[in-house]
PDB file as gemmi writes it, atoms N, CA and C in Angstrom:
CRYST1    1.000    1.000    1.000  90.00  90.00  90.00 P 1                      
ATOM      1  N   MET A   1     273.763 217.540 291.695  1.00  0.00           N  
ATOM      2  CA  MET A   1     274.089 218.506 290.970  1.00  0.00           C  
ATOM      3  C   MET A   1     273.775 218.173 289.405  1.00  0.00           C  
ATOM      4  N   THR A   2     273.302 218.730 288.403  1.00  0.00           N  
ATOM      5  CA  THR A   2     273.157 218.491 287.178  1.00  0.00           C  
ATOM      6  C   THR A   2     273.576 219.333 286.346  1.00  0.00           C  
ATOM      7  N   LEU A   3     274.701 219.285 285.605  1.00  0.00           N  
ATOM      8  CA  LEU A   3     274.809 220.365 284.688  1.00  0.00           C  
ATOM      9  C   LEU A   3     274.335 219.591 283.514  1.00  0.00           C  
ATOM     10  N   ILE A   4     273.659 220.772 282.348  1.00  0.00           N  
ATOM     11  CA  ILE A   4     272.938 220.506 280.654  1.00  0.00           C  
ATOM     12  C   ILE A   4     273.969 221.640 280.003  1.00  0.00           C  
ATOM     13  N   THR A   5     275.222 221.034 279.175  1.00  0.00           N  
ATOM     14  CA  THR A   5     275.787 222.274 279.070  1.00  0.00           C  
ATOM     15  C   THR A   5     275.693 222.450 277.193  1.00  0.00           C  
ATOM     16  N   CYS A   6     275.831 223.531 276.322  1.00  0.00           N  
ATOM     17  CA  CYS A   6     275.715 223.454 274.969  1.00  0.00           C  
ATOM     18  C   CYS A   6     276.615 222.786 274.607  1.00  0.00           C  
ATOM     19  N   SER A   7     278.212 222.840 274.982  1.00  0.00           N  
ATOM     20  CA  SER A   7     278.989 222.144 274.097  1.00  0.00           C  
ATOM     21  C   SER A   7     279.311 222.523 272.692  1.00  0.00           C  
ATOM     22  N   GLY A   8     278.488 223.153 272.210  1.00  0.00           N  
ATOM     23  CA  GLY A   8     278.618 223.304 271.021  1.00  0.00           C  
ATOM     24  C   GLY A   8     280.125 224.041 270.120  1.00  0.00           C  
ATOM     25  N   LEU A   9     280.236 224.146 269.015  1.00  0.00           N  
ATOM     26  CA  LEU A   9     281.532 224.246 268.734  1.00  0.00           C  
ATOM     27  C   LEU A   9     282.020 225.866 268.542  1.00  0.00           C  
ATOM     28  N   SER A  10     281.918 226.472 268.879  1.00  0.00           N  
ATOM     29  CA  SER A  10     282.378 228.208 269.385  1.00  0.00           C  
ATOM     30  C   SER A  10     282.869 228.139 270.495  1.00  0.00           C  
ATOM     31  N   ASN A  11     284.067 229.096 270.358  1.00  0.00           N  
ATOM     32  CA  ASN A  11     284.764 229.251 272.167  1.00  0.00           C  
ATOM     33  C   ASN A  11     284.301 229.162 273.126  1.00  0.00           C  
ATOM     34  N   VAL A  12     283.137 229.723 273.276  1.00  0.00           N  
ATOM     35  CA  VAL A  12     281.864 229.716 274.693  1.00  0.00           C  
ATOM     36  C   VAL A  12     280.938 228.180 273.958  1.00  0.00           C  
ATOM     37  N   GLY A  13     280.475 227.395 272.920  1.00  0.00           N  
ATOM     38  CA  GLY A  13     280.215 226.521 273.253  1.00  0.00           C  
ATOM     39  C   GLY A  13     281.115 225.317 274.355  1.00  0.00           C  
ATOM     40  N   ARG A  14     282.450 225.048 273.646  1.00  0.00           N  
ATOM     41  CA  ARG A  14     283.689 224.542 273.764  1.00  0.00           C  
ATOM     42  C   ARG A  14     284.095 224.672 274.903  1.00  0.00           C  
ATOM     43  N   LEU A  15     284.084 225.578 275.766  1.00  0.00           N  
ATOM     44  CA  LEU A  15     283.768 226.398 277.149  1.00  0.00           C  
ATOM     45  C   LEU A  15     282.851 225.804 277.646  1.00  0.00           C  
ATOM     46  N   THR A  16     281.771 225.637 277.455  1.00  0.00           N  
ATOM     47  CA  THR A  16     280.694 224.882 278.620  1.00  0.00           C  
ATOM     48  C   THR A  16     281.650 223.294 278.840  1.00  0.00           C  
ATOM     49  N   THR A  17     281.578 222.650 277.783  1.00  0.00           N  
ATOM     50  CA  THR A  17     282.327 221.094 277.884  1.00  0.00           C  
ATOM     51  C   THR A  17     283.683 221.613 278.935  1.00  0.00           C  
ATOM     52  N   ALA A  18     284.318 222.248 278.414  1.00  0.00           N  
ATOM     53  CA  ALA A  18     285.438 222.170 279.911  1.00  0.00           C  
ATOM     54  C   ALA A  18     285.198 223.259 281.161  1.00  0.00           C  
ATOM     55  N   VAL A  19     284.279 223.355 281.500  1.00  0.00           N  
ATOM     56  CA  VAL A  19     283.922 223.927 282.805  1.00  0.00           C  
ATOM     57  C   VAL A  19     283.380 222.571 283.189  1.00  0.00           C  
ATOM     58  N   ALA A  20     282.177 221.804 282.805  1.00  0.00           N  
ATOM     59  CA  ALA A  20     281.827 220.696 283.020  1.00  0.00           C  
ATOM     60  C   ALA A  20     282.774 219.817 283.363  1.00  0.00           C  
ATOM     61  N   HIS A  21     284.056 219.659 283.048  1.00  0.00           N  
ATOM     62  CA  HIS A  21     285.010 218.584 282.806  1.00  0.00           C  
ATOM     63  C   HIS A  21     286.165 219.057 283.876  1.00  0.00           C  
ATOM     64  N   HIS A  22     286.369 220.825 284.147  1.00  0.00           N  
ATOM     65  CA  HIS A  22     286.866 220.977 285.455  1.00  0.00           C  
ATOM     66  C   HIS A  22     285.901 220.653 286.947  1.00  0.00           C  
ATOM     67  N   LEU A  23     284.902 220.999 286.570  1.00  0.00           N  
ATOM     68  CA  LEU A  23     284.079 220.666 288.094  1.00  0.00           C  
ATOM     69  C   LEU A  23     283.734 219.454 288.571  1.00  0.00           C  
ATOM     70  N   LEU A  24     284.177 218.702 287.147  1.00  0.00           N  
ATOM     71  CA  LEU A  24     283.624 216.932 287.371  1.00  0.00           C  
ATOM     72  C   LEU A  24     285.122 216.656 288.481  1.00  0.00           C  
ATOM     73  N   VAL A  25     285.964 216.833 287.598  1.00  0.00           N  
ATOM     74  CA  VAL A  25     287.794 216.286 288.612  1.00  0.00           C  
ATOM     75  C   VAL A  25     287.891 217.246 289.137  1.00  0.00           C  
ATOM     76  N   ARG A  26     287.423 218.098 289.723  1.00  0.00           N  
ATOM     77  CA  ARG A  26     287.973 219.168 291.298  1.00  0.00           C  
ATOM     78  C   ARG A  26     286.499 218.826 292.879  1.00  0.00           C  
ATOM     79  N   HIS A  27     285.408 218.129 291.598  1.00  0.00           N  
ATOM     80  CA  HIS A  27     284.429 218.103 292.881  1.00  0.00           C  
ATOM     81  C   HIS A  27     283.817 217.172 292.617  1.00  0.00           C  
ATOM     82  N   PRO A  28     284.621 215.446 292.878  1.00  0.00           N  
ATOM     83  CA  PRO A  28     283.925 214.604 291.800  1.00  0.00           C  
ATOM     84  C   PRO A  28     282.743 214.380 293.632  1.00  0.00           C  
ATOM     85  N   GLY A  29     281.509 213.513 292.184  1.00  0.00           N  
ATOM     86  CA  GLY A  29     280.752 213.054 292.432  1.00  0.00           C  
ATOM     87  C   GLY A  29     279.587 214.634 293.237  1.00  0.00           C  
ATOM     88  N   ARG A  30     279.606 215.511 292.854  1.00  0.00           N  
ATOM     89  CA  ARG A  30     278.404 217.049 293.494  1.00  0.00           C  
ATOM     90  C   ARG A  30     278.591 217.430 292.396  1.00  0.00           C  
ATOM     91  N   PHE A  31     278.460 216.472 290.342  1.00  0.00           N  
ATOM     92  CA  PHE A  31     277.808 216.960 289.596  1.00  0.00           C  
ATOM     93  C   PHE A  31     277.369 216.114 288.542  1.00  0.00           C  
ATOM     94  N   GLU A  32     276.094 215.796 287.960  1.00  0.00           N  
ATOM     95  CA  GLU A  32     276.478 214.411 287.129  1.00  0.00           C  
ATOM     96  C   GLU A  32     276.732 216.180 285.835  1.00  0.00           C  
ATOM     97  N   TRP A  33     276.856 215.671 284.794  1.00  0.00           N  
ATOM     98  CA  TRP A  33     277.242 215.868 283.737  1.00  0.00           C  
ATOM     99  C   TRP A  33     276.571 215.584 282.508  1.00  0.00           C  
ATOM    100  N   VAL A  34     275.707 216.283 281.219  1.00  0.00           N  
ATOM    101  CA  VAL A  34     275.249 215.873 280.061  1.00  0.00           C  
ATOM    102  C   VAL A  34     275.006 217.490 279.095  1.00  0.00           C  
ATOM    103  N   ARG A  35     275.592 216.360 277.999  1.00  0.00           N  
ATOM    104  CA  ARG A  35     275.697 217.345 276.754  1.00  0.00           C  
ATOM    105  C   ARG A  35     274.066 218.130 276.329  1.00  0.00           C  
ATOM    106  N   ALA A  36     273.999 218.966 275.498  1.00  0.00           N  
ATOM    107  CA  ALA A  36     272.414 219.467 274.776  1.00  0.00           C  
ATOM    108  C   ALA A  36     271.818 218.560 273.773  1.00  0.00           C  
ATOM    109  N   GLN A  37     273.205 217.749 272.701  1.00  0.00           N  
ATOM    110  CA  GLN A  37     273.528 217.103 272.391  1.00  0.00           C  
ATOM    111  C   GLN A  37     272.557 215.763 272.800  1.00  0.00           C  
ATOM    112  N   ALA A  38     272.877 215.480 273.485  1.00  0.00           N  
ATOM    113  CA  ALA A  38     272.376 214.233 274.223  1.00  0.00           C  
ATOM    114  C   ALA A  38     271.080 214.110 273.419  1.00  0.00           C  
ATOM    115  N   GLY A  39     270.190 214.256 273.610  1.00  0.00           N  
ATOM    116  CA  GLY A  39     268.672 214.603 273.305  1.00  0.00           C  
ATOM    117  C   GLY A  39     267.843 214.283 274.816  1.00  0.00           C  
ATOM    118  N   PRO A  40     266.290 214.796 274.486  1.00  0.00           N  
ATOM    119  CA  PRO A  40     265.148 215.196 275.397  1.00  0.00           C  
ATOM    120  C   PRO A  40     265.485 213.838 276.583  1.00  0.00           C  
ATOM    121  N   GLU A  41     266.280 212.564 275.859  1.00  0.00           N  
ATOM    122  CA  GLU A  41     265.560 211.670 277.335  1.00  0.00           C  
ATOM    123  C   GLU A  41     266.120 211.312 277.898  1.00  0.00           C  
ATOM    124  N   GLU A  42     267.759 211.811 277.353  1.00  0.00           N  
ATOM    125  CA  GLU A  42     268.920 211.105 278.242  1.00  0.00           C  
ATOM    126  C   GLU A  42     269.058 212.680 279.372  1.00  0.00           C  
ATOM    127  N   ILE A  43     268.878 214.305 279.101  1.00  0.00           N  
ATOM    128  CA  ILE A  43     268.565 214.976 279.421  1.00  0.00           C  
ATOM    129  C   ILE A  43     267.574 214.733 280.578  1.00  0.00           C  
ATOM    130  N   ALA A  44     266.625 214.205 280.471  1.00  0.00           N  
ATOM    131  CA  ALA A  44     265.777 214.263 281.466  1.00  0.00           C  
ATOM    132  C   ALA A  44     266.027 212.856 282.338  1.00  0.00           C  
ATOM    133  N   GLU A  45     266.757 211.939 281.996  1.00  0.00           N  
ATOM    134  CA  GLU A  45     267.353 211.432 282.950  1.00  0.00           C  
ATOM    135  C   GLU A  45     268.581 211.649 283.691  1.00  0.00           C  
ATOM    136  N   ALA A  46     269.367 212.267 283.095  1.00  0.00           N  
ATOM    137  CA  ALA A  46     270.400 212.507 284.238  1.00  0.00           C  
ATOM    138  C   ALA A  46     270.113 213.768 285.457  1.00  0.00           C  
ATOM    139  N   ALA A  47     269.292 214.484 284.899  1.00  0.00           N  
ATOM    140  CA  ALA A  47     268.816 215.403 285.880  1.00  0.00           C  
ATOM    141  C   ALA A  47     267.362 214.957 286.572  1.00  0.00           C  
ATOM    142  N   ASP A  48     266.672 213.510 286.582  1.00  0.00           N  
ATOM    143  CA  ASP A  48     266.299 212.743 287.646  1.00  0.00           C  
ATOM    144  C   ASP A  48     266.451 212.882 288.766  1.00  0.00           C  
ATOM    145  N   GLY A  49     266.162 213.384 289.578  1.00  0.00           N  
ATOM    146  CA  GLY A  49     265.717 213.295 291.117  1.00  0.00           C  
ATOM    147  C   GLY A  49     267.795 214.099 291.091  1.00  0.00           C  
ATOM    148  N   ALA A  50     267.615 214.867 290.870  1.00  0.00           N  
ATOM    149  CA  ALA A  50     269.124 216.078 290.644  1.00  0.00           C  
ATOM    150  C   ALA A  50     268.267 216.989 292.037  1.00  0.00           C  
ATOM    151  N   ASP A  51     269.504 217.583 293.147  1.00  0.00           N  
ATOM    152  CA  ASP A  51     269.093 218.281 293.538  1.00  0.00           C  
ATOM    153  C   ASP A  51     269.286 219.715 293.321  1.00  0.00           C  
ATOM    154  N   LEU A  52     269.448 219.711 291.945  1.00  0.00           N  
ATOM    155  CA  LEU A  52     269.669 221.205 291.070  1.00  0.00           C  
ATOM    156  C   LEU A  52     269.789 220.945 290.152  1.00  0.00           C  
ATOM    157  N   VAL A  53     269.452 221.762 288.748  1.00  0.00           N  
ATOM    158  CA  VAL A  53     269.800 221.586 287.913  1.00  0.00           C  
ATOM    159  C   VAL A  53     270.532 222.546 287.559  1.00  0.00           C  
ATOM    160  N   ILE A  54     271.736 223.029 286.769  1.00  0.00           N  
ATOM    161  CA  ILE A  54     272.140 223.825 285.803  1.00  0.00           C  
ATOM    162  C   ILE A  54     272.098 224.051 284.723  1.00  0.00           C  
ATOM    163  N   ALA A  55     271.260 224.990 283.356  1.00  0.00           N  
ATOM    164  CA  ALA A  55     271.852 224.795 282.198  1.00  0.00           C  
ATOM    165  C   ALA A  55     272.913 225.974 282.094  1.00  0.00           C  
ATOM    166  N   LEU A  56     273.705 225.505 281.099  1.00  0.00           N  
ATOM    167  CA  LEU A  56     274.872 226.395 280.698  1.00  0.00           C  
ATOM    168  C   LEU A  56     275.151 226.156 279.771  1.00  0.00           C  
ATOM    169  N   ASP A  57     274.993 227.970 279.059  1.00  0.00           N  
ATOM    170  CA  ASP A  57     275.099 228.067 277.701  1.00  0.00           C  
ATOM    171  C   ASP A  57     276.365 229.012 277.388  1.00  0.00           C  
ATOM    172  N   GLY A  58     276.774 228.781 276.467  1.00  0.00           N  
ATOM    173  CA  GLY A  58     277.510 229.570 276.460  1.00  0.00           C  
ATOM    174  C   GLY A  58     277.465 230.832 275.486  1.00  0.00           C  
ATOM    175  N   CYS A  59     276.288 231.065 274.744  1.00  0.00           N  
ATOM    176  CA  CYS A  59     275.890 232.539 274.240  1.00  0.00           C  
ATOM    177  C   CYS A  59     274.361 232.736 274.444  1.00  0.00           C  
ATOM    178  N   GLU A  60     273.522 233.741 273.412  1.00  0.00           N  
ATOM    179  CA  GLU A  60     272.490 233.980 273.228  1.00  0.00           C  
ATOM    180  C   GLU A  60     271.821 232.934 272.226  1.00  0.00           C  
ATOM    181  N   ASP A  61     272.400 231.900 272.087  1.00  0.00           N  
ATOM    182  CA  ASP A  61     271.610 230.851 271.073  1.00  0.00           C  
ATOM    183  C   ASP A  61     271.094 229.934 272.480  1.00  0.00           C  
ATOM    184  N   CYS A  62     271.296 230.112 273.836  1.00  0.00           N  
ATOM    185  CA  CYS A  62     271.032 229.519 274.681  1.00  0.00           C  
ATOM    186  C   CYS A  62     270.455 227.595 274.569  1.00  0.00           C  
ATOM    187  N   CYS A  63     271.639 227.258 273.513  1.00  0.00           N  
ATOM    188  CA  CYS A  63     271.300 225.404 273.623  1.00  0.00           C  
ATOM    189  C   CYS A  63     271.018 224.616 274.339  1.00  0.00           C  
ATOM    190  N   GLY A  64     271.854 225.052 275.273  1.00  0.00           N  
ATOM    191  CA  GLY A  64     271.567 223.960 276.885  1.00  0.00           C  
ATOM    192  C   GLY A  64     270.337 224.277 277.422  1.00  0.00           C  
ATOM    193  N   SER A  65     269.271 225.730 277.539  1.00  0.00           N  
ATOM    194  CA  SER A  65     268.487 226.044 278.284  1.00  0.00           C  
ATOM    195  C   SER A  65     267.178 225.376 277.749  1.00  0.00           C  
ATOM    196  N   ARG A  66     267.486 226.013 276.034  1.00  0.00           N  
ATOM    197  CA  ARG A  66     266.705 225.496 275.321  1.00  0.00           C  
ATOM    198  C   ARG A  66     266.324 223.701 274.942  1.00  0.00           C  
ATOM    199  N   LYS A  67     267.233 222.774 275.297  1.00  0.00           N  
ATOM    200  CA  LYS A  67     267.399 221.781 275.023  1.00  0.00           C  
ATOM    201  C   LYS A  67     266.755 220.962 276.525  1.00  0.00           C  
ATOM    202  N   ALA A  68     267.557 221.979 277.600  1.00  0.00           N  
ATOM    203  CA  ALA A  68     266.610 221.486 279.070  1.00  0.00           C  
ATOM    204  C   ALA A  68     265.391 221.606 278.678  1.00  0.00           C  
ATOM    205  N   ALA A  69     264.459 222.708 278.079  1.00  0.00           N  
ATOM    206  CA  ALA A  69     263.145 222.950 278.251  1.00  0.00           C  
ATOM    207  C   ALA A  69     262.512 221.747 277.231  1.00  0.00           C  
ATOM    208  N   GLU A  70     262.997 221.233 276.483  1.00  0.00           N  
ATOM    209  CA  GLU A  70     262.277 220.401 274.406  1.00  0.00           C  
ATOM    210  C   GLU A  70     262.573 218.855 275.957  1.00  0.00           C  
ATOM    211  N   ALA A  71     263.120 218.816 276.957  1.00  0.00           N  
ATOM    212  CA  ALA A  71     262.998 217.297 278.080  1.00  0.00           C  
ATOM    213  C   ALA A  71     262.367 217.928 278.759  1.00  0.00           C  
ATOM    214  N   GLY A  72     261.276 218.695 279.030  1.00  0.00           N  
ATOM    215  CA  GLY A  72     260.638 219.066 279.855  1.00  0.00           C  
ATOM    216  C   GLY A  72     261.499 219.302 281.477  1.00  0.00           C  
ATOM    217  N   MET A  73     262.591 220.047 281.464  1.00  0.00           N  
ATOM    218  CA  MET A  73     263.429 220.660 282.210  1.00  0.00           C  
ATOM    219  C   MET A  73     263.516 222.228 282.607  1.00  0.00           C  
ATOM    220  N   ASP A  74     263.460 222.711 284.245  1.00  0.00           N  
ATOM    221  CA  ASP A  74     263.139 223.893 283.996  1.00  0.00           C  
ATOM    222  C   ASP A  74     264.561 224.240 284.860  1.00  0.00           C  
ATOM    223  N   PRO A  75     265.477 224.353 284.340  1.00  0.00           N  
ATOM    224  CA  PRO A  75     267.005 224.193 285.552  1.00  0.00           C  
ATOM    225  C   PRO A  75     266.558 225.844 286.558  1.00  0.00           C  
ATOM    226  N   PHE A  76     267.092 225.230 287.381  1.00  0.00           N  
ATOM    227  CA  PHE A  76     266.973 225.592 288.306  1.00  0.00           C  
ATOM    228  C   PHE A  76     267.949 227.204 288.382  1.00  0.00           C  
ATOM    229  N   LEU A  77     268.601 227.141 287.939  1.00  0.00           N  
ATOM    230  CA  LEU A  77     269.918 228.049 286.914  1.00  0.00           C  
ATOM    231  C   LEU A  77     270.110 228.202 285.881  1.00  0.00           C  
ATOM    232  N   ARG A  78     270.034 229.830 284.600  1.00  0.00           N  
ATOM    233  CA  ARG A  78     270.509 229.546 283.961  1.00  0.00           C  
ATOM    234  C   ARG A  78     272.114 229.763 283.847  1.00  0.00           C  
ATOM    235  N   LEU A  79     273.027 229.714 283.290  1.00  0.00           N  
ATOM    236  CA  LEU A  79     274.283 230.378 283.771  1.00  0.00           C  
ATOM    237  C   LEU A  79     274.930 230.352 281.732  1.00  0.00           C  
ATOM    238  N   MET A  80     275.260 231.738 281.608  1.00  0.00           N  
ATOM    239  CA  MET A  80     275.566 232.358 280.431  1.00  0.00           C  
ATOM    240  C   MET A  80     276.790 232.874 280.003  1.00  0.00           C  
ATOM    241  N   ALA A  81     277.730 232.121 279.686  1.00  0.00           N  
ATOM    242  CA  ALA A  81     279.270 232.737 279.230  1.00  0.00           C  
ATOM    243  C   ALA A  81     279.377 233.983 278.611  1.00  0.00           C  
ATOM    244  N   THR A  82     278.723 233.816 277.761  1.00  0.00           N  
ATOM    245  CA  THR A  82     279.058 235.872 277.094  1.00  0.00           C  
ATOM    246  C   THR A  82     278.984 236.833 278.001  1.00  0.00           C  
ATOM    247  N   GLU A  83     277.654 236.424 278.704  1.00  0.00           N  
ATOM    248  CA  GLU A  83     277.269 237.502 280.091  1.00  0.00           C  
ATOM    249  C   GLU A  83     277.636 237.884 281.069  1.00  0.00           C  
ATOM    250  N   LEU A  84     278.983 236.506 281.252  1.00  0.00           N  
ATOM    251  CA  LEU A  84     280.340 237.010 282.588  1.00  0.00           C  
ATOM    252  C   LEU A  84     281.451 236.870 281.659  1.00  0.00           C  
ATOM    253  N   GLY A  85     281.396 237.828 280.511  1.00  0.00           N  
ATOM    254  CA  GLY A  85     282.214 238.526 279.903  1.00  0.00           C  
ATOM    255  C   GLY A  85     282.998 237.743 278.909  1.00  0.00           C  
ATOM    256  N   ILE A  86     282.748 236.402 278.865  1.00  0.00           N  
ATOM    257  CA  ILE A  86     283.475 236.046 277.694  1.00  0.00           C  
ATOM    258  C   ILE A  86     283.082 236.140 275.932  1.00  0.00           C  
ATOM    259  N   VAL A  87     284.038 236.356 275.413  1.00  0.00           N  
ATOM    260  CA  VAL A  87     283.311 236.799 273.838  1.00  0.00           C  
ATOM    261  C   VAL A  87     283.551 235.527 273.103  1.00  0.00           C  
ATOM    262  N   LYS A  88     282.739 236.270 272.003  1.00  0.00           N  
ATOM    263  CA  LYS A  88     282.088 234.180 271.086  1.00  0.00           C  
ATOM    264  C   LYS A  88     283.225 234.276 269.903  1.00  0.00           C  
ATOM    265  N   ASP A  89     284.069 233.476 270.019  1.00  0.00           N  
ATOM    266  CA  ASP A  89     284.612 233.700 268.353  1.00  0.00           C  
ATOM    267  C   ASP A  89     284.924 232.291 267.845  1.00  0.00           C  
ATOM    268  N   GLY A  90     284.629 232.093 267.247  1.00  0.00           N  
ATOM    269  CA  GLY A  90     284.484 230.503 266.560  1.00  0.00           C  
ATOM    270  C   GLY A  90     286.367 230.523 266.479  1.00  0.00           C  
ATOM    271  N   ARG A  91     286.948 230.859 266.121  1.00  0.00           N  
ATOM    272  CA  ARG A  91     288.464 230.606 265.878  1.00  0.00           C  
ATOM    273  C   ARG A  91     288.971 230.842 267.497  1.00  0.00           C  
ATOM    274  N   ALA A  92     288.763 231.074 267.811  1.00  0.00           N  
ATOM    275  CA  ALA A  92     289.378 231.415 269.099  1.00  0.00           C  
ATOM    276  C   ALA A  92     289.384 229.781 270.700  1.00  0.00           C  
ATOM    277  N   GLU A  93     290.585 230.018 270.764  1.00  0.00           N  
ATOM    278  CA  GLU A  93     290.706 228.501 271.772  1.00  0.00           C  
ATOM    279  C   GLU A  93     289.890 228.849 273.379  1.00  0.00           C  
ATOM    280  N   VAL A  94     289.486 227.997 274.083  1.00  0.00           N  
ATOM    281  CA  VAL A  94     289.014 228.298 275.015  1.00  0.00           C  
ATOM    282  C   VAL A  94     290.504 228.783 275.908  1.00  0.00           C  
ATOM    283  N   LEU A  95     290.579 229.752 277.156  1.00  0.00           N  
ATOM    284  CA  LEU A  95     291.515 229.760 277.726  1.00  0.00           C  
ATOM    285  C   LEU A  95     291.254 229.176 279.183  1.00  0.00           C  
ATOM    286  N   TYR A  96     292.123 228.959 280.108  1.00  0.00           N  
ATOM    287  CA  TYR A  96     292.063 228.260 281.540  1.00  0.00           C  
ATOM    288  C   TYR A  96     291.865 229.463 282.834  1.00  0.00           C  
ATOM    289  N   ALA A  97     291.745 230.619 282.563  1.00  0.00           N  
ATOM    290  CA  ALA A  97     291.064 231.717 282.380  1.00  0.00           C  
ATOM    291  C   ALA A  97     289.761 232.008 282.480  1.00  0.00           C  
ATOM    292  N   GLU A  98     289.798 231.218 281.783  1.00  0.00           N  
ATOM    293  CA  GLU A  98     288.015 231.655 281.366  1.00  0.00           C  
ATOM    294  C   GLU A  98     287.265 230.016 281.487  1.00  0.00           C  
ATOM    295  N   ILE A  99     287.231 229.228 282.144  1.00  0.00           N  
ATOM    296  CA  ILE A  99     286.784 228.383 282.329  1.00  0.00           C  
ATOM    297  C   ILE A  99     287.293 228.210 284.184  1.00  0.00           C  
ATOM    298  N   GLU A 100     288.128 228.993 284.369  1.00  0.00           N  
ATOM    299  CA  GLU A 100     288.287 229.235 286.288  1.00  0.00           C  
ATOM    300  C   GLU A 100     286.672 229.872 285.905  1.00  0.00           C  
ATOM    301  N   THR A 101     286.909 231.451 285.540  1.00  0.00           N  
ATOM    302  CA  THR A 101     285.760 232.018 285.957  1.00  0.00           C  
ATOM    303  C   THR A 101     283.905 231.342 285.977  1.00  0.00           C  
ATOM    304  N   VAL A 102     284.012 230.909 284.466  1.00  0.00           N  
ATOM    305  CA  VAL A 102     282.784 230.237 284.157  1.00  0.00           C  
ATOM    306  C   VAL A 102     282.686 229.779 285.884  1.00  0.00           C  
ATOM    307  N   ALA A 103     283.064 228.447 285.920  1.00  0.00           N  
ATOM    308  CA  ALA A 103     283.647 227.256 287.144  1.00  0.00           C  
ATOM    309  C   ALA A 103     283.101 228.148 288.244  1.00  0.00           C  
ATOM    310  N   ARG A 104     283.634 228.956 288.648  1.00  0.00           N  
ATOM    311  CA  ARG A 104     283.404 230.285 289.896  1.00  0.00           C  
ATOM    312  C   ARG A 104     282.028 230.469 290.345  1.00  0.00           C  
ATOM    313  N   ALA A 105     281.375 230.767 288.737  1.00  0.00           N  
ATOM    314  CA  ALA A 105     280.170 231.103 288.402  1.00  0.00           C  
ATOM    315  C   ALA A 105     279.306 230.037 288.865  1.00  0.00           C  
ATOM    316  N   VAL A 106     279.447 228.818 288.905  1.00  0.00           N  
ATOM    317  CA  VAL A 106     278.288 227.899 288.995  1.00  0.00           C  
ATOM    318  C   VAL A 106     278.900 227.526 290.286  1.00  0.00           C  
ATOM    319  N   LEU A 107     280.100 227.189 290.641  1.00  0.00           N  
ATOM    320  CA  LEU A 107     279.961 227.054 292.373  1.00  0.00           C  
ATOM    321  C   LEU A 107     279.307 227.972 293.207  1.00  0.00           C  
ATOM    322  N   ALA A 108     279.281 229.734 292.917  1.00  0.00           N  
ATOM    323  CA  ALA A 108     278.790 230.625 293.733  1.00  0.00           C  
ATOM    324  C   ALA A 108     277.426 230.493 293.164  1.00  0.00           C  
ATOM    325  N   ALA A 109     276.925 230.522 292.383  1.00  0.00           N  
ATOM    326  CA  ALA A 109     274.944 230.343 292.174  1.00  0.00           C  
ATOM    327  C   ALA A 109     274.769 228.775 292.555  1.00  0.00           C  
ATOM    328  N   ALA A 110     275.904 227.829 293.312  1.00  0.00           N  
ATOM    329  CA  ALA A 110     275.149 226.674 293.474  1.00  0.00           C  
ATOM    330  C   ALA A 110     275.394 226.329 294.987  1.00  0.00           C  
ATOM    331  N   GLU A 111     276.144 227.544 295.755  1.00  0.00           N  
ATOM    332  CA  GLU A 111     276.503 227.947 296.720  1.00  0.00           C  
ATOM    333  C   GLU A 111     274.930 228.891 297.336  1.00  0.00           C  
ATOM    334  N   GLY A 112     275.032 229.961 296.335  1.00  0.00           N  
ATOM    335  CA  GLY A 112     274.086 230.703 296.807  1.00  0.00           C  
ATOM    336  C   GLY A 112     272.220 229.958 296.538  1.00  0.00           C  
ATOM    337  N   ARG A 113     272.245 229.339 296.196  1.00  0.00           N  
ATOM    338  CA  ARG A 113     270.649 229.004 296.365  1.00  0.00           C  
ATOM    339  C   ARG A 113     269.469 228.512 297.448  1.00  0.00           C  
TER     340      ARG A 113                                                      
END                                                                             
């Protein structure tokens, strides 16, 4: 399973990075992770052969999804932190409860495919 995260500067962008770290630690070997800023070649390489590709966006800018499309990828699943009830605020810190909320959504979506 490959996660493509927006990893932007706002709290919801940083949240996508925190979720990726969380999932890598809690589920070793299950996920591969690449930031949208890595570029199309690295994104395509990371997703090559993956059984499932998930774009994890922070907000409606859809950085992760957009970069996946630029890499020629059509993620099986797109999740957006703001659609899960997280409020975008550039000055806010990422909360552990928010990491849990988004990580659970990723896991539930992956299980339900």
